[in-house]
N, C-alpha and C positions, 0 to 999 in steps of 0.2 A: 749366572757364570754357575759351572756344573760342581760336582764335588769332586774331581780333584784339581780342577784348578784354585773350588778354594783352599786344597787343604797348603796346593805351593804358593797363594800369597799370603796365606795368614802364616807361614813358616814354620808350618806341619812338615817339618822335613824328617826323616830317619839320620838321626847323629851316633856313632860309636857313646859309648857311654865312657860319662868321663873316670876321670883316673885324680883327680882332686881328693880331697879329703880336708875338712874341720877338725879340730881336736874339743874343740868346747863352742857354745852357744852362746858364751858374754860377746853383750857387745855388738853378735852379727844382726844384722838385718833378716825381717824375710823373707833369704833370696836367693834360696835353694833348695833341693828336695834331696836326701840321701839315698843314694840305689845301693847294690850287692857292687857295684865299681867304683863307687865315690860319690863324691859331692857334685850335683848339677846343677846347674845354673838356672834359678825358673825361668827363663826364654828358653830355655834348648829340650824341656820335658817336654813341648810338644802336644798332644792328640793321647791325655789319658784317660786306661781304662783302670777306676780308682778301686776295684771288690775284685777278683778273683781269685783262682785257686790253678795249681799246675798239679801239686800232689799233695794227694791225704789220705792219712790214713786211723781209722775208728774204732781200732782193736780197746781202745784204751792208754792212760796212760801207766797203772801196771804194765802192760805186756809191749806195749812201743818200743821197736831196737829199728835200727835201720838195716840189720841184716835180712829185713822184711821184705823188702825188696830187690831190684838189680838195679845201680844207676845208671849204667848205660843202658836198661831196657828203657825205661823213663825217660833219660835224654832223646834215643832216636823214635819215642809214641809224641814226645809232647812237642818239638823241636819243630813239625811241619805245621802243627796249628798258632807258635807263634811266629814264625814267615811267614803265616797266610795272614798274618793282620796288620805285619809291619807292610807288606806290599798294599793294606786297604791303606794306611795313615798314619796305622797307632804310633808313639813311639815310646812311651810308658805303660808297662802294664803293673798293678799294686796285687802281690802273693799275698793273700789274707789266712794262710796255715801257720797258726803257730805253734811256738813249740807243745809238744807233746801230743802234737796229731799229725806229726811224719814235717815240720820243716825241716826245710834240707837245703843250706842258706848256699852251699858249694856245689850242690846241681841248678840252686835258681842262680849262680855267678857264670856257671860255663854254658850255662842254656842263654845268659844276657849275650854273654858275646859272641856267640855263634850266633845268633839273630840279629844282631844289632837294636835289640829291645832293650828299653833301660826297664828292667826288675825291682822294686821294692819288696823288702823283705821285713818283718816287727819283732817287735820283744811285746812280751806278757804272756798271760795263759786264758785258755779260753775255759770261762767255769758255765758255761751252757751246758745242759744235758746231766742234768743233777750228778754235778764232777767228775765224772766220770776221767772228764781228760787232765784231770790237775793232779797236781804229785804230791802225795803227800804233804809236805813243807809244806805248801798253801795253806792245813792246817791252824799248824804253830807256830808260824811267823809271822809279824805285827804286820803290816800296811807297810811298815816303815824300810825294815827288812825284806818285803816283795821289790818293795822301790829301789833296794839297792842291789838285788843282783840284776834286774833291768836296767840297770843303771849301768853299773859292771858293761855291760852287752855293747851299750853305748858307748863307750870313753876306753873300751879294750878291742869290742870284736867280739862276737858270737863264736861261741864255743870251740875256743883257741886258734881260729881264724882272725883276718884284720877286715873281715865282713861285719861294716855296724847298720843296727835296724833304720828305715825311715820310719816307723810311726807304734804305737803303741794300740794293740790287738789286744784285745778282754772279750769274753760273753757273760749274756748273762739269761736265765730264764724269766718268767715273768712277772708283775709286777702282784706282789710287795718281794725285793729281793731278798733271797737268802743274806746269812750273815758274812759269809764266806764272800759271795757278788759282792753286799755291800763294801766286805775291805777289801777287794780288789780295784773297786772304781776309784774307793784313795789312794790305794796303790800304785794306779793309773795317776792317780794328779800330781801325787809326789815326783813318780818320775818325771812328767811335764813339765813341773816346773824344777827339773834338777837338767831337762834335755834342751826343752822348747818338740820335742817331738810328739806331734797331734794326736789323740786317740781314740780309736776308733772303737764303739762297741758293739757285737751282735744283740740285739734288744726285741725280748719279744713283741712288747706291744709298747703306745705310747704313755702308758701310767708310767711304766719301768723308765721310757725315755725323761718323763720328766723329772722322776725319783735320780736318776743317772745324773739330768744336770744339775739338779738341788746340793746331791752332793758333791759334786766337781764345784760349783761357788761356794761353799764351806768350808772349801779347801786350799781357798784361794784362784782360783782358774776359770778366765773366760771362757763360757758356751762357744766363741767360735775355736776352741782347741778342740773341738769337740762332735764327733760325726756318728748321729745318730743311724746306725745301718740298718738295713731289712725295714725302713720309716714304712713300706709298701704293705706292710704286715697291721697297719691302724689306719683303718678306714675314714675316722675322722677328721676331715680335712683341716679342722680347727684347731687340730695337736702341729699337724704340720708345720698351718701359719705361725701357731702359736714358739714353736720351736726356732725357725728360721728368722723372728721377728726379732727375738730373743737370741741371737746371732751364732745358734747353733748350723752343724752342717745336716741336713735332710739329705740322706743318701736312698737312690731307689736302686737297688741292687739286685732286684732279681728278673733283668730282663728275659724274652725271649718271645717266640714268636707269636705264642699264644697270647703271652699276655701284654703283646704290641700298644693293644687298639685302647688298654687300662693305663698303661703309662704314659701315653701320648696326652690324656684326660688328664695324670696326676702332673704333667709339665704345662697343658693348657691353665690348669687353676692356680699353680704357683706366680706359672707370668701376666694372669688378670691381676692377679693379688699384690703384682712388684716383688714378688721374692723368688724369683729365678737366678737372682746371683747366689743364692742358698742351696740351690739342686747339685746334687749326683748323680751320676745315672754308672749301673754296671750290669755285668751279665748275673755274676755270683757264678759263674761259667765253669767247664772242666770237668772234671780233671782223672787226673790218674787213680782209680781208689786201690791201693796195697788190700789183698787181700781177695778181688776177682781176677778171671780169668784176662789176660793180655790188661789190665787195668780197665776194665770193664768198661764202661760205652761213656767215651769225650766226650762232650759238648762244645765247640766249636765257641768262640768267642764273636763271634761276626753278624752276629744280632745288628745291631750297634749300625753296620758299616751298610749293613745289607738292606737293612730296612728299616729301622727308627732315623736316620737323618735323612732317607728320603723320604717319609712319610711325613716329617716338620716340616721339609722343606714345601709341599705339597699343603701345610696347616699359615702354612706365611709366617714361620717363625724363620724370621731373617739369617743374615750371615751373621752377624754380631750375636746373636743368641745362640746359635748352633756351638760359634767359637767359647761363648762363656760356658756352655755347658762341659762338652769337653777339651777346654785350654785351662780357662783363666781359674776359674773354678778348684777344679781338684788340684789347679799351682798351689792355688790359697792356699787350700785344705791343707794340702800336706809342705807345705812351707814350715821350716822347722824353724822356731822362732817362740818364744816365752811369751804367754798370753797370762797375765795377773789380773787376777780381779779388782 
């Protein structure tokens, strides 16, 4: 069976974004993902890219403003890349740009409707980069106060819209976590317990990942509610396996043509250890870079489709394996559900 037949027979069909939503996760099963156009049943989310970017501005929290770019220009530049992956069989893209790094939910909703692609945005703050992307109140407020801010985005919508986040995105630097980064992880845990949103943490290395997992457990959150973002930065396969065995999601999300063989080896190792069901794969690609001419060099989201899936087929990964990696795993990881320890 070729790849197009696989996509057709496993239900990976492009659907218009769902327009219904839930107000609360109370007594809700883990059966939907929250997109910029509302909740989508888990069996309709199709093939998912769980870590990508469309628009990013690295100017810093103290200088960032929507006036630094023209949304119409960004729309025109980025839409063809989204249409390209829709044609390849992708149904859902997780946009990981947080607040104060140029999260633009109205633009994402516009792109979703134009492309037919489900797009998921986030709440949370990015604490990596020595605090450059953190607003001042991050330092003065408690974890509970930060969680209340992020929870309001879930309950009321983001920045005056009815668009809700589909996960929590934070970032830390390498181990040991700083005081403010520790607080961000605690705030994310509290937000998860309020909302059921999964926590994705940009992480420097395996030691930091293990520290994050410990903090989350101490706050009463199971590792199943946490994605170790950029796990490829840790060379020790034993740490990947430890996190997976404890229930965390191990995300190898810097895929490109140059790293293809390395990523295949990651997947072979995880499959051999019977941990393929805890793996996520994405490119961390894009993006329109505010401040660079014409948005800079936009890297397409296509290596999964053009290179990785065909290579995995040659490596004797089954249709079930590929379905697990690109549809079932990310849908389970991102399903809205409170996971208490």
